[in-house]
Jmol script that loads the backbone (N, CA, C; Angstrom):
load data "model"
ATOM      1  N   MET A   1      35.015 -26.877 -79.659  1.00  0.00           N
ATOM      2  CA  MET A   1      35.975 -27.261 -78.652  1.00  0.00           C
ATOM      3  C   MET A   1      35.235 -28.045 -77.570  1.00  0.00           C
ATOM      4  N   PRO A   2      35.631 -29.263 -77.333  1.00  0.00           N
ATOM      5  CA  PRO A   2      34.953 -30.050 -76.293  1.00  0.00           C
ATOM      6  C   PRO A   2      35.262 -29.508 -74.896  1.00  0.00           C
ATOM      7  N   MET A   3      34.218 -29.432 -74.075  1.00  0.00           N
ATOM      8  CA  MET A   3      34.390 -29.002 -72.689  1.00  0.00           C
ATOM      9  C   MET A   3      33.724 -30.058 -71.814  1.00  0.00           C
ATOM     10  N   HIS A   4      34.533 -30.916 -71.233  1.00  0.00           N
ATOM     11  CA  HIS A   4      34.032 -32.013 -70.417  1.00  0.00           C
ATOM     12  C   HIS A   4      33.493 -31.485 -69.090  1.00  0.00           C
ATOM     13  N   ILE A   5      32.493 -32.164 -68.586  1.00  0.00           N
ATOM     14  CA  ILE A   5      31.884 -31.805 -67.307  1.00  0.00           C
ATOM     15  C   ILE A   5      32.483 -32.695 -66.227  1.00  0.00           C
ATOM     16  N   GLN A   6      32.882 -32.088 -65.120  1.00  0.00           N
ATOM     17  CA  GLN A   6      33.441 -32.875 -64.013  1.00  0.00           C
ATOM     18  C   GLN A   6      33.105 -32.217 -62.681  1.00  0.00           C
ATOM     19  N   PHE A   7      33.153 -33.010 -61.627  1.00  0.00           N
ATOM     20  CA  PHE A   7      32.987 -32.489 -60.274  1.00  0.00           C
ATOM     21  C   PHE A   7      34.359 -32.100 -59.745  1.00  0.00           C
ATOM     22  N   VAL A   8      34.423 -30.972 -59.050  1.00  0.00           N
ATOM     23  CA  VAL A   8      35.645 -30.523 -58.400  1.00  0.00           C
ATOM     24  C   VAL A   8      35.337 -30.476 -56.908  1.00  0.00           C
ATOM     25  N   GLU A   9      36.077 -31.246 -56.132  1.00  0.00           N
ATOM     26  CA  GLU A   9      35.826 -31.313 -54.694  1.00  0.00           C
ATOM     27  C   GLU A   9      36.780 -30.419 -53.926  1.00  0.00           C
ATOM     28  N   GLY A  10      36.302 -29.909 -52.776  1.00  0.00           N
ATOM     29  CA  GLY A  10      37.155 -29.123 -51.895  1.00  0.00           C
ATOM     30  C   GLY A  10      38.220 -29.999 -51.265  1.00  0.00           C
ATOM     31  N   GLN A  11      39.296 -29.386 -50.823  1.00  0.00           N
ATOM     32  CA  GLN A  11      40.387 -30.124 -50.189  1.00  0.00           C
ATOM     33  C   GLN A  11      39.975 -30.556 -48.776  1.00  0.00           C
ATOM     34  N   PRO A  12      40.027 -31.858 -48.466  1.00  0.00           N
ATOM     35  CA  PRO A  12      39.585 -32.356 -47.156  1.00  0.00           C
ATOM     36  C   PRO A  12      40.243 -31.689 -45.939  1.00  0.00           C
ATOM     37  N   PRO A  13      41.535 -31.297 -45.988  1.00  0.00           N
ATOM     38  CA  PRO A  13      42.112 -30.653 -44.808  1.00  0.00           C
ATOM     39  C   PRO A  13      41.508 -29.282 -44.486  1.00  0.00           C
ATOM     40  N   ILE A  14      40.846 -28.652 -45.460  1.00  0.00           N
ATOM     41  CA  ILE A  14      40.251 -27.337 -45.233  1.00  0.00           C
ATOM     42  C   ILE A  14      38.812 -27.539 -44.778  1.00  0.00           C
ATOM     43  N   GLU A  15      38.573 -27.310 -43.500  1.00  0.00           N
ATOM     44  CA  GLU A  15      37.277 -27.640 -42.900  1.00  0.00           C
ATOM     45  C   GLU A  15      36.098 -26.949 -43.580  1.00  0.00           C
ATOM     46  N   LYS A  16      36.242 -25.696 -43.995  1.00  0.00           N
ATOM     47  CA  LYS A  16      35.121 -24.961 -44.569  1.00  0.00           C
ATOM     48  C   LYS A  16      34.672 -25.503 -45.917  1.00  0.00           C
ATOM     49  N   VAL A  17      35.513 -26.222 -46.625  1.00  0.00           N
ATOM     50  CA  VAL A  17      35.121 -26.759 -47.929  1.00  0.00           C
ATOM     51  C   VAL A  17      35.040 -28.282 -47.945  1.00  0.00           C
ATOM     52  N   ARG A  18      35.232 -28.900 -46.806  1.00  0.00           N
ATOM     53  CA  ARG A  18      35.140 -30.360 -46.720  1.00  0.00           C
ATOM     54  C   ARG A  18      33.735 -30.814 -47.100  1.00  0.00           C
ATOM     55  N   ASN A  19      33.644 -31.869 -47.905  1.00  0.00           N
ATOM     56  CA  ASN A  19      32.367 -32.432 -48.377  1.00  0.00           C
ATOM     57  C   ASN A  19      31.588 -31.471 -49.277  1.00  0.00           C
ATOM     58  N   GLN A  20      32.283 -30.542 -49.914  1.00  0.00           N
ATOM     59  CA  GLN A  20      31.640 -29.638 -50.849  1.00  0.00           C
ATOM     60  C   GLN A  20      32.239 -29.848 -52.230  1.00  0.00           C
ATOM     61  N   ALA A  21      31.451 -29.562 -53.241  1.00  0.00           N
ATOM     62  CA  ALA A  21      31.919 -29.746 -54.612  1.00  0.00           C
ATOM     63  C   ALA A  21      31.312 -28.682 -55.504  1.00  0.00           C
ATOM     64  N   ALA A  22      31.918 -28.513 -56.660  1.00  0.00           N
ATOM     65  CA  ALA A  22      31.406 -27.621 -57.687  1.00  0.00           C
ATOM     66  C   ALA A  22      31.393 -28.412 -58.986  1.00  0.00           C
ATOM     67  N   VAL A  23      30.676 -27.904 -59.971  1.00  0.00           N
ATOM     68  CA  VAL A  23      30.639 -28.535 -61.285  1.00  0.00           C
ATOM     69  C   VAL A  23      31.476 -27.663 -62.219  1.00  0.00           C
ATOM     70  N   LYS A  24      32.405 -28.276 -62.922  1.00  0.00           N
ATOM     71  CA  LYS A  24      33.286 -27.554 -63.828  1.00  0.00           C
ATOM     72  C   LYS A  24      33.038 -28.035 -65.252  1.00  0.00           C
ATOM     73  N   ARG A  25      32.939 -27.074 -66.164  1.00  0.00           N
ATOM     74  CA  ARG A  25      32.818 -27.397 -67.589  1.00  0.00           C
ATOM     75  C   ARG A  25      33.742 -26.450 -68.335  1.00  0.00           C
ATOM     76  N   GLY A  26      34.837 -26.992 -68.834  1.00  0.00           N
ATOM     77  CA  GLY A  26      35.842 -26.147 -69.472  1.00  0.00           C
ATOM     78  C   GLY A  26      36.374 -25.156 -68.451  1.00  0.00           C
ATOM     79  N   PRO A  27      36.441 -23.869 -68.813  1.00  0.00           N
ATOM     80  CA  PRO A  27      36.950 -22.873 -67.859  1.00  0.00           C
ATOM     81  C   PRO A  27      35.882 -22.372 -66.883  1.00  0.00           C
ATOM     82  N   LEU A  28      34.634 -22.837 -67.013  1.00  0.00           N
ATOM     83  CA  LEU A  28      33.549 -22.370 -66.154  1.00  0.00           C
ATOM     84  C   LEU A  28      33.374 -23.261 -64.943  1.00  0.00           C
ATOM     85  N   VAL A  29      33.168 -22.650 -63.792  1.00  0.00           N
ATOM     86  CA  VAL A  29      32.921 -23.393 -62.552  1.00  0.00           C
ATOM     87  C   VAL A  29      31.577 -22.932 -62.009  1.00  0.00           C
ATOM     88  N   TYR A  30      30.678 -23.887 -61.800  1.00  0.00           N
ATOM     89  CA  TYR A  30      29.337 -23.603 -61.271  1.00  0.00           C
ATOM     90  C   TYR A  30      29.277 -24.060 -59.820  1.00  0.00           C
ATOM     91  N   CYS A  31      28.838 -23.168 -58.946  1.00  0.00           N
ATOM     92  CA  CYS A  31      28.707 -23.550 -57.543  1.00  0.00           C
ATOM     93  C   CYS A  31      27.515 -22.809 -56.946  1.00  0.00           C
ATOM     94  N   ILE A  32      27.041 -23.303 -55.832  1.00  0.00           N
ATOM     95  CA  ILE A  32      25.936 -22.677 -55.116  1.00  0.00           C
ATOM     96  C   ILE A  32      26.414 -22.406 -53.705  1.00  0.00           C
ATOM     97  N   GLU A  33      26.166 -21.200 -53.239  1.00  0.00           N
ATOM     98  CA  GLU A  33      26.520 -20.821 -51.879  1.00  0.00           C
ATOM     99  C   GLU A  33      25.248 -20.571 -51.086  1.00  0.00           C
ATOM    100  N   THR A  34      25.378 -20.420 -49.789  1.00  0.00           N
ATOM    101  CA  THR A  34      24.219 -20.216 -48.927  1.00  0.00           C
ATOM    102  C   THR A  34      23.370 -19.037 -49.400  1.00  0.00           C
ATOM    103  N   SER A  35      24.011 -17.976 -49.870  1.00  0.00           N
ATOM    104  CA  SER A  35      23.248 -16.799 -50.312  1.00  0.00           C
ATOM    105  C   SER A  35      22.422 -17.079 -51.560  1.00  0.00           C
ATOM    106  N   ASP A  36      22.678 -18.190 -52.259  1.00  0.00           N
ATOM    107  CA  ASP A  36      21.927 -18.554 -53.458  1.00  0.00           C
ATOM    108  C   ASP A  36      20.686 -19.394 -53.157  1.00  0.00           C
ATOM    109  N   THR A  37      20.533 -19.838 -51.937  1.00  0.00           N
ATOM    110  CA  THR A  37      19.418 -20.716 -51.580  1.00  0.00           C
ATOM    111  C   THR A  37      18.235 -19.895 -51.075  1.00  0.00           C
ATOM    112  N   PRO A  38      17.027 -20.474 -51.107  1.00  0.00           N
ATOM    113  CA  PRO A  38      15.862 -19.757 -50.574  1.00  0.00           C
ATOM    114  C   PRO A  38      16.061 -19.395 -49.098  1.00  0.00           C
ATOM    115  N   GLU A  39      15.447 -18.306 -48.688  1.00  0.00           N
ATOM    116  CA  GLU A  39      15.584 -17.826 -47.319  1.00  0.00           C
ATOM    117  C   GLU A  39      15.232 -18.915 -46.301  1.00  0.00           C
ATOM    118  N   LYS A  40      16.028 -19.041 -45.271  1.00  0.00           N
ATOM    119  CA  LYS A  40      15.857 -19.982 -44.159  1.00  0.00           C
ATOM    120  C   LYS A  40      15.995 -21.447 -44.571  1.00  0.00           C
ATOM    121  N   SER A  41      16.554 -21.730 -45.740  1.00  0.00           N
ATOM    122  CA  SER A  41      16.682 -23.131 -46.127  1.00  0.00           C
ATOM    123  C   SER A  41      18.084 -23.669 -45.883  1.00  0.00           C
ATOM    124  N   GLY A  42      19.115 -22.868 -46.048  1.00  0.00           N
ATOM    125  CA  GLY A  42      20.477 -23.322 -45.820  1.00  0.00           C
ATOM    126  C   GLY A  42      21.031 -24.121 -46.990  1.00  0.00           C
ATOM    127  N   ILE A  43      22.313 -24.293 -46.973  1.00  0.00           N
ATOM    128  CA  ILE A  43      23.011 -24.943 -48.081  1.00  0.00           C
ATOM    129  C   ILE A  43      22.755 -26.451 -48.118  1.00  0.00           C
ATOM    130  N   LEU A  44      22.330 -27.039 -47.019  1.00  0.00           N
ATOM    131  CA  LEU A  44      22.149 -28.491 -46.970  1.00  0.00           C
ATOM    132  C   LEU A  44      20.983 -28.983 -47.814  1.00  0.00           C
ATOM    133  N   VAL A  45      20.138 -28.088 -48.340  1.00  0.00           N
ATOM    134  CA  VAL A  45      19.037 -28.510 -49.200  1.00  0.00           C
ATOM    135  C   VAL A  45      19.498 -28.725 -50.645  1.00  0.00           C
ATOM    136  N   VAL A  46      20.726 -28.338 -50.946  1.00  0.00           N
ATOM    137  CA  VAL A  46      21.263 -28.478 -52.297  1.00  0.00           C
ATOM    138  C   VAL A  46      22.124 -29.735 -52.340  1.00  0.00           C
ATOM    139  N   TYR A  47      21.788 -30.630 -53.264  1.00  0.00           N
ATOM    140  CA  TYR A  47      22.524 -31.894 -53.344  1.00  0.00           C
ATOM    141  C   TYR A  47      22.563 -32.361 -54.785  1.00  0.00           C
ATOM    142  N   ILE A  48      23.741 -32.720 -55.256  1.00  0.00           N
ATOM    143  CA  ILE A  48      23.900 -33.345 -56.565  1.00  0.00           C
ATOM    144  C   ILE A  48      24.669 -34.636 -56.337  1.00  0.00           C
ATOM    145  N   ASP A  49      24.111 -35.726 -56.769  1.00  0.00           N
ATOM    146  CA  ASP A  49      24.778 -37.021 -56.642  1.00  0.00           C
ATOM    147  C   ASP A  49      26.007 -37.031 -57.548  1.00  0.00           C
ATOM    148  N   SER A  50      27.168 -37.330 -56.991  1.00  0.00           N
ATOM    149  CA  SER A  50      28.406 -37.310 -57.781  1.00  0.00           C
ATOM    150  C   SER A  50      28.427 -38.408 -58.844  1.00  0.00           C
ATOM    151  N   ASP A  51      27.490 -39.339 -58.787  1.00  0.00           N
ATOM    152  CA  ASP A  51      27.381 -40.369 -59.822  1.00  0.00           C
ATOM    153  C   ASP A  51      26.437 -39.937 -60.949  1.00  0.00           C
ATOM    154  N   SER A  52      25.904 -38.719 -60.857  1.00  0.00           N
ATOM    155  CA  SER A  52      24.980 -38.226 -61.879  1.00  0.00           C
ATOM    156  C   SER A  52      25.668 -38.122 -63.231  1.00  0.00           C
ATOM    157  N   ASP A  53      24.923 -38.393 -64.264  1.00  0.00           N
ATOM    158  CA  ASP A  53      25.421 -38.254 -65.630  1.00  0.00           C
ATOM    159  C   ASP A  53      25.030 -36.858 -66.109  1.00  0.00           C
ATOM    160  N   LEU A  54      25.923 -35.895 -65.913  1.00  0.00           N
ATOM    161  CA  LEU A  54      25.622 -34.511 -66.261  1.00  0.00           C
ATOM    162  C   LEU A  54      25.835 -34.290 -67.752  1.00  0.00           C
ATOM    163  N   LYS A  55      24.904 -33.544 -68.359  1.00  0.00           N
ATOM    164  CA  LYS A  55      24.987 -33.228 -69.783  1.00  0.00           C
ATOM    165  C   LYS A  55      24.710 -31.754 -69.970  1.00  0.00           C
ATOM    166  N   ALA A  56      25.435 -31.127 -70.875  1.00  0.00           N
ATOM    167  CA  ALA A  56      25.229 -29.709 -71.188  1.00  0.00           C
ATOM    168  C   ALA A  56      24.142 -29.581 -72.241  1.00  0.00           C
ATOM    169  N   ASN A  57      23.245 -28.642 -72.035  1.00  0.00           N
ATOM    170  CA  ASN A  57      22.181 -28.343 -72.989  1.00  0.00           C
ATOM    171  C   ASN A  57      22.170 -26.854 -73.257  1.00  0.00           C
ATOM    172  N   TYR A  58      22.027 -26.469 -74.517  1.00  0.00           N
ATOM    173  CA  TYR A  58      21.926 -25.064 -74.869  1.00  0.00           C
ATOM    174  C   TYR A  58      20.498 -24.588 -74.667  1.00  0.00           C
ATOM    175  N   ARG A  59      20.359 -23.433 -73.995  1.00  0.00           N
ATOM    176  CA  ARG A  59      19.042 -22.816 -73.814  1.00  0.00           C
ATOM    177  C   ARG A  59      19.170 -21.348 -74.173  1.00  0.00           C
ATOM    178  N   ASP A  60      18.483 -20.914 -75.214  1.00  0.00           N
ATOM    179  CA  ASP A  60      18.591 -19.536 -75.628  1.00  0.00           C
ATOM    180  C   ASP A  60      17.873 -18.568 -74.676  1.00  0.00           C
ATOM    181  N   ASP A  61      17.050 -19.099 -73.768  1.00  0.00           N
ATOM    182  CA  ASP A  61      16.367 -18.236 -72.797  1.00  0.00           C
ATOM    183  C   ASP A  61      17.082 -18.169 -71.452  1.00  0.00           C
ATOM    184  N   PHE A  62      18.253 -18.776 -71.350  1.00  0.00           N
ATOM    185  CA  PHE A  62      18.963 -18.838 -70.066  1.00  0.00           C
ATOM    186  C   PHE A  62      19.531 -17.486 -69.674  1.00  0.00           C
ATOM    187  N   TRP A  63      20.105 -16.772 -70.610  1.00  0.00           N
ATOM    188  CA  TRP A  63      20.742 -15.493 -70.302  1.00  0.00           C
ATOM    189  C   TRP A  63      19.717 -14.369 -70.373  1.00  0.00           C
ATOM    190  N   ALA A  64      19.632 -13.601 -69.336  1.00  0.00           N
ATOM    191  CA  ALA A  64      18.712 -12.456 -69.319  1.00  0.00           C
ATOM    192  C   ALA A  64      19.526 -11.170 -69.266  1.00  0.00           C
ATOM    193  N   VAL A  65      19.030 -10.161 -69.918  1.00  0.00           N
ATOM    194  CA  VAL A  65      19.733  -8.867 -69.935  1.00  0.00           C
ATOM    195  C   VAL A  65      19.083  -7.929 -68.951  1.00  0.00           C
TER     196      VAL A  65
END
end "model"
wireframe off; spacefill off
backbone 0.3
color backbone group
């Protein structure tokens, strides 16, 4: 089943999500929040160019138990 990759942007009228985006692939949505960044770095250190050519790759070591 093909699962296309796309950027999903926050709604501009909602100030807290303005200029923010997530990556969606099929039913999965990938996002990074402030709590996911290194201590004292803040969310502004995370940047993905919306013109990036994103590709899905399988990695058998990605999931840890």
